[in-house]
C-alpha positions as CSV (number, residue, x, y, z in Angstrom):
1,X,38.5,56.6,-65.5
2,X,42.3,57.2,-65.3
3,X,42.7,53.5,-64.3
4,X,42.3,52.0,-67.8
5,X,44.9,54.3,-69.3
6,X,47.5,53.7,-66.6
7,X,47.0,50.0,-66.8
8,X,47.2,49.8,-70.6
9,X,43.6,48.8,-71.1
10,X,41.8,49.3,-74.4
11,X,38.2,50.5,-74.8
12,X,36.6,48.2,-77.3
13,X,33.4,49.2,-79.0
14,X,30.9,46.5,-79.8
15,X,27.4,47.0,-81.3
16,X,24.2,45.4,-80.1
17,X,22.0,43.9,-82.8
18,X,19.5,46.1,-84.7
19,X,15.9,45.4,-83.7
20,X,15.1,44.7,-87.4
21,X,17.9,42.1,-87.8
22,X,16.6,39.0,-89.5
23,X,18.6,36.7,-87.2
24,X,18.6,38.7,-84.0
25,X,19.3,35.6,-81.8
26,X,22.4,34.7,-83.7
27,X,23.5,38.3,-83.6
28,X,23.0,38.4,-79.8
29,X,25.1,35.3,-79.5
30,X,27.9,36.9,-81.5
31,X,27.6,40.0,-79.3
32,X,27.9,37.9,-76.2
33,X,31.0,36.1,-77.5
34,X,32.7,39.5,-78.3
35,X,31.7,40.9,-74.9
36,X,33.2,38.0,-73.0
37,X,36.4,38.1,-75.1
38,X,36.9,41.8,-74.2
39,X,36.2,41.2,-70.5
40,X,38.5,38.2,-70.3
41,X,41.3,40.2,-71.9
42,X,41.0,42.8,-69.2
43,X,39.7,45.6,-71.5
44,X,36.7,47.9,-71.3
45,X,33.6,47.0,-73.3
46,X,31.9,50.1,-74.8
47,X,28.4,49.6,-76.0
48,X,26.7,52.1,-78.4
49,X,23.2,53.5,-78.2
50,X,21.2,53.3,-81.4
51,X,24.2,54.2,-83.6
52,X,23.5,56.2,-86.7
53,X,19.8,56.3,-85.6
54,X,19.3,52.6,-86.1
55,X,17.0,51.1,-83.5
56,X,19.0,48.5,-81.6
57,X,18.8,46.3,-78.6
58,X,20.0,48.4,-75.6
59,X,23.2,47.6,-73.8
60,X,21.5,46.4,-70.6
61,X,18.9,44.4,-72.5
62,X,21.6,42.4,-74.2
63,X,23.6,42.0,-71.0
64,X,20.6,40.8,-69.1
65,X,19.4,38.5,-71.8
66,X,22.8,36.8,-72.1
67,X,23.5,36.9,-68.3
68,X,26.8,38.6,-69.0
69,X,29.0,39.8,-66.1
70,X,29.3,43.5,-65.3
71,X,32.5,44.8,-63.8
72,X,32.4,48.6,-63.0
73,X,35.9,49.1,-64.4
74,X,35.2,47.2,-67.7
75,X,31.9,48.6,-68.9
76,X,31.1,51.9,-70.6
77,X,27.5,52.4,-71.8
78,X,26.8,55.1,-74.4
79,X,23.6,57.1,-73.8
80,X,22.1,59.8,-76.0
81,X,19.2,62.2,-76.1
82,X,16.9,60.1,-78.3
83,X,14.8,58.4,-75.6
84,X,11.6,59.1,-73.7
85,X,12.3,60.3,-70.2
86,X,10.8,57.1,-68.8
87,X,13.2,55.0,-70.9
88,X,16.1,57.2,-70.2
89,X,15.6,56.9,-66.4
90,X,15.0,53.2,-66.8
91,X,18.4,52.7,-68.5
92,X,20.2,54.7,-65.8
93,X,18.6,52.6,-63.0
94,X,19.3,49.3,-64.8
95,X,23.0,50.2,-65.4
96,X,23.4,51.2,-61.7
97,X,21.5,48.1,-60.4
98,X,23.7,45.8,-62.5
99,X,26.9,47.4,-61.1
100,X,27.7,49.7,-64.0
101,X,29.2,53.1,-63.5
102,X,30.8,54.6,-66.6
103,X,28.6,56.4,-69.2
104,X,29.5,58.1,-72.5
105,X,27.0,60.9,-72.8
106,X,26.4,62.2,-76.4
107,X,23.7,64.1,-78.2
108,X,23.4,61.2,-80.6
109,X,21.9,60.3,-84.0
110,X,18.1,60.2,-84.3
111,X,15.4,59.5,-86.8
112,X,11.7,60.3,-87.1
113,X,10.8,57.3,-85.1
114,X,12.9,58.2,-82.1
115,X,11.7,60.7,-79.4
116,X,14.2,63.3,-78.4
117,X,14.2,64.5,-74.8
118,X,12.6,67.9,-74.4
119,X,13.9,70.6,-72.0
120,X,10.8,70.4,-69.8
121,X,11.3,66.7,-69.4
122,X,14.7,67.2,-67.8
123,X,13.7,70.4,-66.0
124,X,16.3,72.6,-67.7
125,X,15.7,75.9,-69.4
126,X,17.2,75.6,-72.8
127,X,16.3,75.4,-76.5
128,X,17.5,71.8,-77.2
129,X,18.7,69.0,-74.9
130,X,22.3,68.2,-75.7
131,X,24.9,66.2,-73.8
132,X,25.5,69.2,-71.6
133,X,21.9,69.1,-70.3
134,X,22.0,65.3,-69.9
135,X,25.1,65.7,-67.7
136,X,23.4,68.2,-65.6
137,X,20.3,66.1,-65.3
138,X,22.2,63.0,-64.3
139,X,24.3,64.9,-61.8
140,X,21.1,66.4,-60.2
141,X,18.9,63.2,-60.2
142,X,21.6,60.6,-59.7
143,X,24.3,62.3,-57.7
144,X,27.5,60.4,-57.3
145,X,26.3,57.2,-59.0
146,X,28.0,57.6,-62.4
147,X,31.2,58.6,-64.1
148,X,30.2,60.4,-67.2
149,X,32.4,61.0,-70.2
150,X,31.8,63.1,-73.3
151,X,32.8,63.2,-77.0
152,X,35.2,65.5,-78.8
153,X,35.0,66.1,-82.6
154,X,38.3,67.4,-84.0
155,X,36.6,67.8,-87.5
156,X,34.4,70.6,-86.3
157,X,35.6,74.3,-86.1
158,X,37.9,74.1,-83.1
159,X,36.9,77.4,-81.4
160,X,33.3,76.2,-81.3
161,X,34.2,72.6,-80.3
162,X,36.5,73.6,-77.5
163,X,33.9,76.1,-76.2
164,X,31.4,73.2,-76.1
165,X,33.9,71.1,-74.2
166,X,34.2,73.9,-71.6
167,X,30.5,73.6,-71.0
168,X,30.7,69.8,-70.8
169,X,33.4,69.9,-68.3
170,X,31.6,72.5,-66.2
171,X,28.5,70.2,-66.3
172,X,30.5,67.3,-64.8
173,X,32.3,65.4,-67.5
174,X,34.9,63.1,-66.1
175,X,36.7,61.8,-69.2
176,X,36.8,62.5,-73.0
177,X,36.6,60.2,-75.9
178,X,37.4,61.6,-79.4
179,X,36.0,60.9,-82.8
180,X,38.4,58.8,-84.9
181,X,41.9,60.1,-85.1
182,X,44.3,59.3,-87.9
183,X,48.0,59.9,-87.2
184,X,49.6,62.8,-85.4
185,X,46.6,65.1,-85.1
186,X,47.6,68.2,-83.1
187,X,44.0,69.2,-82.5
188,X,43.7,66.6,-79.7
189,X,46.5,68.3,-77.8
190,X,44.1,71.1,-77.0
191,X,42.2,68.7,-74.7
192,X,45.1,68.6,-72.2
193,X,44.0,71.9,-70.8
194,X,41.0,70.2,-69.2
195,X,43.0,67.9,-67.0
196,X,40.8,64.9,-67.8
197,X,41.6,61.4,-69.1
198,X,41.5,61.5,-72.9
199,X,40.8,58.4,-75.0
200,X,41.5,58.5,-78.7
201,X,39.2,56.7,-81.1
202,X,41.3,54.5,-83.4
203,X,39.3,53.6,-86.6
204,X,40.0,49.9,-87.1
205,X,38.2,49.4,-90.5
206,X,39.7,50.0,-93.9
207,X,36.3,51.2,-95.1
208,X,37.1,54.9,-95.3
209,X,33.6,55.8,-96.6
210,X,32.2,54.7,-93.3
211,X,34.8,56.9,-91.5
212,X,33.7,59.8,-93.7
213,X,30.1,59.3,-92.6
214,X,31.1,59.0,-89.0
215,X,33.1,62.3,-88.8
216,X,31.2,64.3,-91.4
217,X,34.3,65.0,-93.4
218,X,35.2,63.6,-96.8
219,X,38.1,61.2,-96.9
220,X,38.9,59.9,-100.4
221,X,38.2,56.2,-100.6
222,X,41.6,55.5,-102.2
223,X,43.5,57.0,-99.3
224,X,46.1,54.5,-98.1
225,X,45.2,53.4,-94.6
226,X,46.5,50.6,-92.3
227,X,44.4,50.4,-89.1
228,X,47.0,48.5,-87.1
229,X,49.7,50.9,-88.1
230,X,47.6,53.8,-87.2
231,X,46.9,52.2,-83.8
232,X,50.7,51.8,-83.3
233,X,51.2,55.4,-84.3
234,X,48.6,56.7,-81.9
235,X,50.2,54.8,-79.1
236,X,53.6,56.3,-80.0
237,X,52.4,59.8,-80.5
238,X,50.1,60.0,-77.5
239,X,51.5,57.7,-74.8
240,X,49.5,59.3,-72.1
241,X,46.1,59.0,-73.9
242,X,43.9,55.9,-73.9
243,X,42.8,54.1,-77.0
244,X,39.2,53.4,-78.1
245,X,38.8,50.8,-80.9
246,X,35.8,51.1,-83.2
247,X,34.9,48.4,-85.8
248,X,37.6,46.1,-84.5
249,X,38.2,42.9,-86.3
250,X,37.9,40.2,-83.7
251,X,39.4,37.4,-85.8
252,X,42.4,39.2,-87.3
253,X,43.0,42.4,-85.1
254,X,42.0,41.4,-81.6
255,X,44.9,38.9,-81.1
256,X,47.4,41.7,-82.0
257,X,46.3,44.2,-79.3
258,X,48.5,43.1,-76.4
259,X,51.7,43.4,-78.5
260,X,50.8,47.0,-79.5
261,X,50.2,48.2,-76.0
262,X,52.8,46.1,-74.2
C-alpha cells in the first residue's frame, strides 16, 4: 500500500447506488463512468460498504454487472461488520477471484434491517465484533490473500483512539485511512509511530453539515471552507501521507487533481 503514496496516486471514493434508488440502472452507469475515469487516471478506486447504513449495491456486484476492470493496485473495497457470515465470506471470495487485494476494514454503520456479525460466527471470544475481530478472522481464514487497512478518527478522545489503533495494528492492519482532515491537524502525526502508510481523508464537499454527520462533531455551517485549498494544504503539510478524496466533484474538481499532486 506504500506504492500509491510514493507514486502520487489519489484514493478516490465512489459510492455504489442505493438498492432503493428509483433509477438504479442510470446510477450504475454513472458509477461505471466514474470508476473508469479514476482507473484511467492511474488513481485508486475506493468503494464504500452500505455507507450510513443505507443498503446499497455491493462493490463487486457493480463491478461484475458493468464488466469493469480490476487492477490490484487500483481497487480498495470497504468491508464492515454488518453482513451475514455467508455474505461476508462471499464478498471476500469474489474480491479475491476478481483480482482484488486491498480492503478497508471498518466496524461500519448499520440499521435494524442489517445483520451484524456475532462473535461465534467468526469464532472469536469477544462481546462485539469490531474491525479488530474482522482483521483476525480474515488473517486466519484467508492468510496472505488481502492487504487490510483500518480507519482512524481524530475526533474521538485520542488516548482511546490510539489504543484501538494499537489493537488494529496487532491484528494485522497494513495501512491507515483517516476520517476527514481539515488543515494542519497535529492529531494525525501520532499515527507515524505505527510505521504504516497513512492516507488522509480530504473532504471535497462544501456541505459541512454532511461532514458533521460523518465525524460526529459539530462544524458550524457558515464556517469558510474551500475543498481544493484544503487539499493543497494537506499535500503541503503532510507530503509523506496519501490523500483520500470523499465526495469528489467529477466535473469541476477531478480535472484539477494532477496539478495539486504534481
